[in-house]
C-alpha positions, 0 to 999 in steps of 0.5 A: 709211282715212288720217286726212287724208281724209274717205273714200277712193274705194275705201270709197265704191265699196264702200258704193255697191256694197252699197247697189245690191245690197241697196236699202238704206243702208249705212254705216261707222263709221271710227275715227281710227286708220283702222280700220272699227269698224262696218258698218251696213245700214239700210233705204232711207231711214235707218240705225240706228246701234249703241250706241257708248257711252251716256256722252257724250264728255268735254267738248271732245272728240268720239267719235273716230268718223266716219260714212260712209254712202250715200243712195239718193234723191240727198238731202243730209244728213237731219235724222236724220244731223244729230241723230246727229252732234250727239247722239253727238258724232261727228267727222263725218257724210258722205253719199254719193249713189249714182249711176245707174250704182251708183257714188259721186256727190256727197258732203255732210258736216257736223261740230260747231262751237263756239257763240259765241251760243245761237242759233248752229247747233252744226254746219256743213254742206258740199256736195254736192261731187264726190268728187274735190273733197273736199280737206279735211284731216280730221285737221287739221280735227277736231284744230283743232275739239277744241282750240277746244272745249277752249278754250271749255270752260276759259273758260266761266263756273261752272255751277249746282250741278246743271247745265243743263236744258231745260224741256218742257211738253206739253198737249193742245189740247182741255185746255190752256185758254189760253197763260197756263196753260202760261206759269204752269205753266212759270214754276212749273217753272222756280222748282222747277228753280232751287230744286233748283239747276238752271240753266234754259237753254231752255223748250219748249212744245208743244200736241198733239191728243193726248199721244204715249203713248210719247214725250209729244212727237212723235219729231221734236220730241224729236230737235229738243230733243236737238239743242237740248240739245247746242247749249246744253250742257244735260245734263237734260230736265225734263218738266212732268208725271209720266212713266210708267216706260215713257215715261221709259225710251223717252225715255232710250233715244233720248238720252244726257240725264238725264230728270226729271219734275215729281214727281222734281224735287219729291222732289229738293227735299224730299230737299235741304231736309228737316232733321228726322228726321220730314221725312227719313223722309217724303221717303225713303218717298215716294222709295221709293214713286216708284222701286218701279214704275220698277225693271226687270222680272224678269231671270232672267239675274241669278238666284241658285240656291237648294238644297233641295226647292222651291228648285231652279232660278232663285231670286230675281234681284238685282232681285227682292231689291232690290224685296223689300228696298225694300218691307220698307223702305217698311213699316218707314218707315211704322211709324216715321212712324206712331210720330212722328205719335202723338208729335206728337199727344200734344204737341198734346194737352198744348198743348191742355190748357194752354189755349193757342190755336193759329194755323196758317199755311197756303198755297201754297209761297213765299207768305211764310209763314215770313217772316210768322211771324218778323215777327209773333212778333218773334223774334231772329235766332237764334230765327227760322225759315228763310225764303228766296225759294225753293219749299219752304224749310220742310219741317218744322213750326215753332212759335213763341209769339205775344203777342196785342195784345188788351185781354185780352192772352194768347199763342197758338202760331203754327205754320208748315206745309209749303207746298202746290203744285198736283198734289202727288205722291200719294205725297208727300202721303201721306207728309207728311199727318201734317205737314199735319195739324198744322193739324188742332188749330188754333183759327184758320187764316191762309191766306197768298197771294202777292198779286204772283203772277199765278196767285194765284187758282189758288193759293187754289183749290189750298190750299182743295182741300187743306184740304178733303181734310184736313177743315179747310175749316170751320175759322175762317180769315183770308185774308192777301194778302202781298207787297203791297210788290211791287205798285203802290201801292193795287193790293194793297189793292183785293184786300181791298175788300168782303171779310170776314176779308181782310187785306193785308200785307207780311211784311217790314214789322212795322207792316203786320202789326199790324192782322192780329195784332189780328184774330187776337186778336179772332177767338180771343176769339170762338172761346173764347166759342163754345167756352164756349157749347158747354160751358155748353149742349148738347142731349140728345133735344131738351132743353138741360141743363148738362153735368157738368164731369167728363164733358167731354173736350177 
């Protein structure tokens, strides 16, 4: 095949002869050197291309292969042809219609083109044309295209740290609620992606009668997303749900894109932000538990032979050894986390014996808990805990002393805890349960809510559910609406009208937290009074007696 021609009449005739005899589409993948690398026989309506390399071509370069194939039904290029062109970054795709006499008829072809705007098509179609009118110089065309792609790649602005991604949200029509639910869920997923260092370039929301058990989306929609990803130069698809191992494998098999689910994204954020030894161990444990069922199945081709009676034949495969070592690592991490949990419990016990009240700040992630702790305690810059406008900025509990502005004076320990999120991965919750339980010994809980978030009601419900699961739903609690400065004047205050133990603050402003600090001091005084009353009197068999002091354990 000469580099200057899309196809020759000889090749076109040979392909048409094979199609007429078999009743199937027949194609050839032709290298730029002119040699035919593959000959493919499909069915009457589609070709199934071989694996020409899982990795995408280098940026600004094509695969170096053009596909010349037949169509039996006089149709032009199909969507499958265009998906293969874009997904595999082929030099060109051409379809030859098989004429009534079995000879080559009209030819249609398409090639990739640079995108100047996001909505521009990423390919250009030509034809159908008669074979003798194919006068384009293929070598010159593809050379000019690669030069233009390379030029645009050099001038493209710097990307986000971990590349570009498309978000995918799929819901069943019977369970999707309203469009606001999908929008809220996608907005939270976008914030997770931003926190992980990913640039979101597009969002796809689809409602289906039922979730596709293999691809989540329909196969056609998935192909459209793959083309869209190529148009936007995105490397990753992030699904707003947890994918089963088989679903992730099936989606990966039809695209060269990286496939990430919501659980993986959260685990990645935790891995980036964990600082303490405890936090790092908990993240590693959760990642191992997530990865174990996603390792491949048993493969005897990689077996190790062992000698001796009972040891002959296929031994452990490399994969099985990896699984066994991962399970051993999981057990080791669980033991270490239990040890650290006991140490934290001992520290809390010493703090309790010191008669210092504890106030735990809990709430949805990015509600402003760390900022509130810094403001209420009046810490210097060197003593402040990390506070960022990102999800899960805090993964390790931090404790600071709070001077209470009450008549009696006194201090309390203010504890900043890990933020909650809806549908927190089960393994991650189990790993961080000991950290969540830092609030278990709290005398008072401050439930912080982002007042400016439209989904604040759902955030409150999520936090209440987690506290109930931890057995803390009956603990004294104050509800704090934060970020009042982000709402129109007076709107935030209306959230607390007629509600007891509810406060509106802006954690960035010290003055707005004064009333909350006084309420914390007053509530802790009431808690102490209740404890003293319980110590002075308790019932045994219906009789109220004063207990001996030495028998009381706290």
